[in-house]
C-alpha positions in Angstrom: 22.0 -3.1 -14.5 18.5 -4.6 -14.7 15.5 -2.6 -13.6 15.0 -4.9 -10.6 18.6 -4.4 -9.4 18.0 -0.6 -9.8 14.8 -0.8 -7.8 16.4 -2.6 -5.0 19.3 -0.1 -4.8 17.0 2.9 -4.8 14.8 1.3 -2.1 18.0 0.7 0.0 19.1 4.4 -0.6 15.8 5.7 0.9 16.3 3.5 4.0 14.1 0.5 3.1 15.4 -2.9 3.9 13.8 -5.9 2.0 12.4 -8.7 4.2 14.7 -11.7 4.4 12.2 -14.2 2.9 8.9 -14.5 1.2 5.9 -16.0 3.1 3.8 -16.6 -0.1 4.9 -16.8 -3.6 4.0 -14.5 -6.5 2.3 -17.5 -8.3 0.2 -18.2 -5.2 -0.9 -14.6 -5.2 -2.0 -14.8 -8.8 -3.8 -18.1 -8.2 -5.6 -16.5 -5.2 -6.6 -13.6 -7.3 -8.1 -15.9 -10.0 -10.1 -17.8 -7.3 -11.2 -14.9 -5.3 -14.9 -14.1 -5.2 -16.2 -10.6 -6.0 -16.8 -8.7 -2.8 -20.3 -7.9 -1.5 -20.3 -4.3 -2.9 -19.0 -2.4 0.1 -17.6 0.9 -0.7 -14.7 0.7 1.7 -11.7 -1.6 2.1 -9.7 -2.4 5.3 -6.6 -0.5 6.3 -3.9 -0.6 9.0 -2.8 2.8 10.1 0.6 2.9 12.0 0.3 4.3 15.5 2.6 7.1 16.5 4.8 4.9 18.5 5.5 2.1 15.9 9.3 1.7 15.7 9.9 -0.5 12.8 11.4 2.0 10.2 9.8 0.1 7.3 6.4 0.8 8.6 6.6 4.1 10.5 3.9 6.4 9.4 2.4 4.0 6.9 -1.1 3.4 5.6 -1.6 -0.2 4.6 -4.4 -1.4 2.4 -5.2 -5.0 3.3 -5.8 -7.6 0.6 -8.2 -10.6 0.5 -5.5 -13.1 -0.1 -6.9 -16.7 0.1 -4.2 -18.2 2.4 -4.7 -19.2 6.0 -1.0 -18.8 6.9 -0.5 -15.2 5.8 -2.0 -11.7 6.0 -1.1 -9.5 3.0 -1.4 -5.7 2.4 0.3 -3.0 0.4 1.5 0.4 1.7 -0.2 3.2 -0.2 1.6 6.4 1.0 5.3 5.7 0.4 6.5 6.9 -3.1 9.9 5.9 -4.3 12.0 7.9 -6.7 11.8 5.4 -9.4 9.8 6.6 -12.4 7.8 4.2 -14.6 10.0 5.0 -17.5 13.1 3.8 -15.6 11.3 0.5 -14.7 10.0 -0.1 -18.2 12.6 1.7 -20.5 11.5 -0.4 -23.5 7.8 0.5 -23.2 7.1 3.6 -25.3 3.9 4.2 -23.4 6.0 5.3 -20.4 8.5 7.4 -22.2 7.1 10.8 -21.1 5.4 9.6 -17.9 6.7 11.1 -14.7 4.7 8.9 -12.3 6.8 7.1 -9.8 6.4 3.5 -8.3 5.4 3.2 -4.7 6.9 1.1 -2.0 4.3 -1.6 -1.2 6.2 -3.3 1.6 9.5 -5.1 2.4 8.5 -8.5 1.0 9.5 -9.3 -2.6 10.5 -5.8 -3.6 11.4 -7.2 -7.0 7.7 -8.0 -7.6 5.4 -5.3 -9.0 1.6 -4.9 -8.4 -0.9 -2.4 -9.5 -3.9 -0.8 -7.5 -6.4 0.5 -10.1 -10.0 1.6 -10.5 -12.0 0.0 -13.2 -15.6 -0.1 -14.6 -14.8 -3.6 -15.7 -14.1 -6.8 -13.7 -10.8 -8.5 -14.3 -10.5 -12.2 -13.6 -6.7 -12.0 -12.7 -7.2 -9.3 -10.1 -8.4 -9.1 -6.6 -11.7 -7.1 -6.3 -11.3 -5.0 -3.1 -14.5 -2.8 -3.1 -16.5 -0.8 -5.4 -14.4 -0.2 -8.6 -11.1 -0.9 -6.8 -8.9 -3.8 -7.8 -5.3 -5.0 -7.3 -3.3 -7.3 -9.5 0.2 -9.0 -9.3 -0.3 -10.6 -12.8 2.5 -9.3 -15.1 0.4 -9.4 -18.2 -2.5 -7.6 -16.6 -0.1 -5.0 -15.0 1.1 -4.1 -18.5 -2.5 -3.7 -19.8 -3.7 -1.8 -16.9 -0.8 0.7 -16.8 -1.6 1.6 -20.4 -4.9 3.1 -19.0 -7.5 1.6 -21.3 -10.8 3.4 -21.2 -12.3 1.3 -18.4 -9.4 2.1 -16.1 -9.7 5.5 -14.4 -6.8 5.4 -12.0 -3.7 3.1 -11.6 -0.7 3.1 -9.3 2.3 0.7 -9.5 4.0 -0.5 -6.4 7.1 -2.6 -5.6 6.9 -5.3 -2.9 4.1 -5.9 -0.3 3.6 -6.2 3.4 3.0 -9.7 5.0 2.4 -11.1 8.4 1.5 -14.4 9.9 -2.0 -14.2 11.5 -0.6 -14.5 15.0 2.2 -12.0 14.3 -0.3 -9.3 13.2 -2.6 -10.0 16.1 0.3 -9.6 18.5 1.2 -6.3 16.9 -2.4 -5.1 17.2 -2.3 -6.1 20.9 0.9 -4.2 21.5 -0.9 -1.1 20.0 1.3 -0.8 16.8 -1.8 -0.3 14.5 -5.1 1.2 14.1 -7.7 -0.7 12.0 -9.7 1.5 9.7 -12.3 1.1 6.9 -13.0 4.7 5.8 -9.7 5.5 4.0 -10.3 4.7 0.3 -10.2 8.4 -0.4 -6.4 8.6 0.2 -5.3 5.7 -2.1 -4.7 7.7 -5.3 -3.8 11.1 -3.8 -1.3 12.8 -6.2 0.6 13.9 -3.1 0.7 11.4 -0.3 3.1 13.3 2.1 0.3 14.2 4.6 -1.9 11.1 4.2 -0.7 9.5 7.4 -0.9 12.7 9.4 -4.5 13.3 8.2 -5.6 9.8 9.2 -3.8 9.7 12.5 -5.2 13.0 13.6 -8.7 11.6 12.9 -8.0 8.3 14.8 -5.7 9.6 17.6 -6.4 13.3 18.2 -5.3 12.9 21.9 -1.9 14.5 21.5 -3.5 17.6 20.1 -6.0 17.7 22.9 -3.3 17.3 25.4 -1.3 20.1 24.0 -4.4 22.3 24.0 -5.1 21.4 27.7 -1.5 22.1 28.6 -1.6 25.6 26.9 -4.9 26.4 28.6 -3.6 25.5 32.0 -0.4 27.5 31.5 -2.4 30.5 30.3 -4.6 30.3 33.3 -1.6 30.3 35.6 -0.2 33.5 34.1 
């Protein structure tokens, strides 16, 4: 069994269904990264935070980092808070650098779950990577992924993910109008959290504290009627 077959099986085992087709090719992503301009130095990236009522099981309670893909027909992001049970050693059994590594791959989204990408922080600019903000980059280039995951001195943090999230521009606009997502810029702090279990809860309470306020109000009213 290949590592990609194993990855798909494990993703299915945790209830994640791959998207039926790809909207942009892996090669196009790499070309887009090579042609992307360095951002203007902002310290924050753009995120989508799933609202409480979002029903799609692939995106419930997700935090999605949006990518500056140069393609007018597609909007691309990667989920940052959904770890799989696949260790890097299982994915790269022939690479001795991962032999004793217990880090796991993350689920980036339901499109192209066979395709790996890496989010990383680096003091050096890489031509085959998207520059997101500050020292944050992402790459889908296989050669650069291998280099980054070996953690050279200029790379301080790195996280590998499988698959990505994609929408047509109108599709995402419709989902935003239906109230499926919050847009947020101040969430860079959560990307490389060692434990992502509470990342969505933390952000949703900041963006939508209404439920807590309603419960508090209900409790106060009940107490007053005693």
